[in-house]
C-alpha positions in Angstrom: -16.1 14.0 -1.6 -14.3 11.5 -3.7 -11.5 12.8 -5.9 -11.2 12.1 -9.3 -8.1 10.2 -9.1 -10.1 8.2 -6.6 -13.0 7.5 -9.0 -11.0 6.9 -11.7 -9.4 3.9 -10.3 -12.7 2.6 -9.2 -13.9 3.2 -12.6 -10.4 0.8 -13.8 -11.2 -1.8 -11.3 -14.8 -2.0 -12.7 -13.6 -2.1 -15.9 -11.9 -5.2 -15.3 -8.5 -3.0 -16.7 -5.9 -5.5 -15.7 -3.2 -2.6 -15.0 -5.1 -1.6 -12.3 -5.6 -4.8 -10.8 -2.0 -6.0 -10.8 -1.2 -2.4 -9.6 -3.3 -3.0 -6.3 -2.4 -6.4 -5.8 1.7 -5.4 -6.3 1.3 -2.3 -4.1 -1.2 -4.4 -1.2 -0.5 -7.8 -1.3 2.2 -8.3 1.3 0.3 -6.5 3.3 -2.7 -8.5 3.1 -0.7 -11.6 3.3 0.9 -10.4 6.0 -2.9 -9.8 7.8 -3.8 -13.1 7.0 -0.9 -14.2 8.6 -1.8 -12.8 11.9 -5.3 -13.6 11.9 -4.3 -17.2 10.9 -2.1 -17.2 14.7 -0.6 -20.7 12.8 -3.6 -22.7 12.1 -3.0 -22.0 8.4 0.3 -22.4 6.3 2.3 -20.1 4.0 1.1 -22.1 0.9 -2.7 -21.4 2.3 -1.9 -17.7 2.8 -0.9 -17.0 -0.4 -3.9 -18.8 -2.1 -6.3 -16.9 0.1 -4.6 -13.4 -1.1 -5.6 -14.3 -4.5 -8.7 -15.8 -3.3 -9.1 -12.1 -1.8 -8.4 -10.9 -5.3 -10.8 -12.4 -6.9 -13.4 -11.7 -4.5 -12.3 -8.2 -4.8 -13.0 -8.4 -8.6 -16.4 -9.9 -7.2 -18.0 -7.8 -5.2 -16.0 -4.6 -7.0 -19.7 -3.7 -8.9 -21.6 -3.0 -5.6 -18.8 -1.2 -4.1 -20.0 2.0 -2.6 -17.1 4.2 -1.4 -19.1 7.3 -0.9 -20.5 5.4 2.4 -17.9 6.2 4.4 -15.5 3.2 4.7 -11.4 3.5 4.1 -9.7 1.6 1.7 -7.5 -0.1 4.3 -11.2 -1.4 5.7 -12.3 -2.9 2.2 -9.2 -4.4 1.8 -9.4 -5.8 5.0 -13.3 -6.6 4.7 -12.8 -8.9 1.5 -9.1 -10.7 3.3 -11.2 -11.3 6.5 -14.6 -12.7 5.1 -12.0 -15.1 2.2 -10.3 -15.9 5.9 -13.2 -17.0 7.6 -14.4 -18.8 4.6 -11.1 -21.2 5.0 -10.9 -21.8 8.6 -15.0 -22.4 8.7 -14.8 -24.7 5.0 -11.7 -26.3 7.2 -13.8 -27.0 10.4 -16.9 -28.5 8.0 -14.5 -31.3 6.8 -13.6 -32.1 10.3 -17.4 -32.8 11.1 -17.3 -34.4 7.9 -19.8 -32.2 6.6 -20.2 -29.5 3.7 -20.6 -25.9 4.6 -21.8 -23.3 2.0 -19.4 -19.8 2.0 -21.4 -17.2 3.7 -22.0 -14.0 1.9 -20.0 -11.2 1.6 -21.1 -9.1 4.6 -21.5 -5.2 3.3 -22.5 -3.6 6.4 -18.3 -2.7 6.6 -19.1 -0.4 3.5 -20.4 2.4 6.5 -18.4 5.0 8.1 -16.9 3.7 11.3 -16.7 -0.4 10.6 -13.2 -1.9 12.1 -13.5 -4.9 10.6 -10.5 -5.4 13.2 -8.7 -3.1 11.8 -6.0 -1.7 14.3 -3.1 1.0 14.0 -0.2 -0.9 12.9 -2.5 -2.4 9.9 -3.0 1.3 9.3 0.1 2.5 9.3 1.2 -0.8 6.4 -1.4 0.4 4.2 0.1 3.9 4.7 3.4 2.8 3.9 2.0 0.6 1.0 1.1 3.1 -0.5 4.4 5.5 -0.3 5.8 2.8 -1.6 3.8 2.6 -4.9 4.4 6.3 -4.9 8.4 5.8 -4.6 8.2 3.4 -7.4 6.1 5.5 -9.9 9.1 7.9 -9.4 11.7 5.7 -10.0 10.1 4.9 -13.4 9.7 8.2 -14.2 12.9 9.5 -13.8 16.1 9.1 -15.3 18.5 6.8 -13.6 20.9 9.3 -12.5 18.1 11.1 -10.8 16.5 8.6 -9.0 20.1 7.1 -8.0 21.1 10.8 -6.4 18.4 10.1 -4.0 18.3 6.6 -3.4 22.3 7.1 -2.5 21.4 10.6 -0.6 18.2 9.4 1.4 17.7 5.8 1.4 21.8 5.2 2.0 22.2 8.4 3.8 25.3 9.0 2.1 26.8 12.4 2.7 26.6 15.3 -0.6 29.9 14.6 -1.4 30.5 11.4 -2.0 27.5 10.9 -4.1 28.7 13.8 -6.2 32.4 11.4 -6.2 30.5 8.5 -6.7 28.1 9.4 -9.9 30.8 11.6 -11.0 28.8 15.0 -10.8 29.4 18.4 -8.9 27.9 18.9 -5.1 25.4 21.4 -6.3 24.4 19.3 -9.1 23.8 16.8 -6.5 21.7 19.1 -4.6 19.7 20.6 -7.6 18.6 16.3 -8.7 18.2 15.4 -5.0 15.7 18.7 -4.8 14.0 17.6 -8.5 13.6 14.3 -7.2 12.1 15.2 -3.8 9.4 17.6 -5.5 8.2 14.7 -7.9 7.8 12.5 -4.8 5.7 14.9 -3.3 3.2 15.0 -5.9 3.4 11.2 -7.0 2.9 10.8 -3.2 -0.1 13.5 -3.2 -1.7 11.3 -6.2 -1.1 7.9 -5.0 -3.2 9.0 -1.9 -5.7 10.6 -3.3 -6.2 7.3 -5.7 -6.4 5.1 -2.7 -8.2 6.9 -0.5 -12.1 6.9 0.4 -12.3 9.4 3.2 -11.0 12.8 4.4 -8.6 11.1 7.3 -6.8 9.1 4.6 -6.3 12.3 2.1 -4.7 13.9 5.7 -2.7 11.1 6.5 1.0 12.2 5.0 1.3 15.2 6.9 0.5 13.1 10.4 3.3 10.9 9.2 5.8 14.2 8.2 4.9 14.0 4.8 4.4 17.7 3.8 2.9 18.2 0.7 3.0 21.6 1.0 6.4 22.7 2.3 8.7 25.1 3.2 11.9 24.2 2.8 12.5 23.6 6.6 10.6 20.7 5.9 12.8 19.1 3.3 14.5 17.4 6.3 12.2 15.7 7.8 10.2 15.0 4.4 13.5 12.6 3.1 13.3 10.9 6.9 10.3 10.3 6.8 10.3 9.2 3.0 13.5 7.1 4.0 11.9 5.1 7.3 8.6 3.7 5.2 11.4 2.8 2.6 13.5 0.9 4.6 10.3 -0.6 6.7 8.8 -1.8 3.5 11.9 -3.8 2.2 11.9 -5.6 5.6 8.4 -6.3 4.8 8.7 -7.9 0.9 11.7 -9.4 2.2 9.5 -11.4 4.6 7.2 -12.1 2.3 9.7 -13.2 0.0 11.8 -15.5 2.3 8.0 -17.3 3.5 7.3 -18.0 -0.2 10.4 -19.7 -0.8 
């Protein structure tokens, strides 16, 4: 059964809510571009990948009214199927040009909507989509917290500084650091749950946080593992975005 957040998200896309489309592409654009580059196998350049990623968004827009998430496909499969369709059209077009003939783009095959469809999905791609969801939650928390609160979490968790070092850096006591850290962690757990719900179409996807060390209904003992998992995802996403920006230069 779809969550209200997921249903609302799809409804916003169908209503052409530009903020929803921007957030979708801000979150998953680097993942799709990395997958297109992998699939291209050196046959397509960076500029073409960028163009195809934009075409993927346009194809999503064209297909959203026909999309039925209740048929069992994962959110990640939805994204990947559209990207694969767009890349296939580009390769077919190039081959047709070499032969000196035109080739009409094939219609988007929607068999991927069924549960169990894979369209070339692999574990690394699924992991990258999950990390993108968590990064979106981190961005949401950063916008919601005041600067000092998020800075404390960032220094303590992402930069691996001690409580004493953080306290000295921001000019507060260590107990204050601990309280602010706990506050941001609690908020982040909440936003991760909401973001996963928004960008998930199956129970399997909604169970991903705990499988990846992000216990959302924790005991005190889970806090350190949660922070460690969040930090690992944060740094992986930073590397992905840096590579994405490097290729765009």
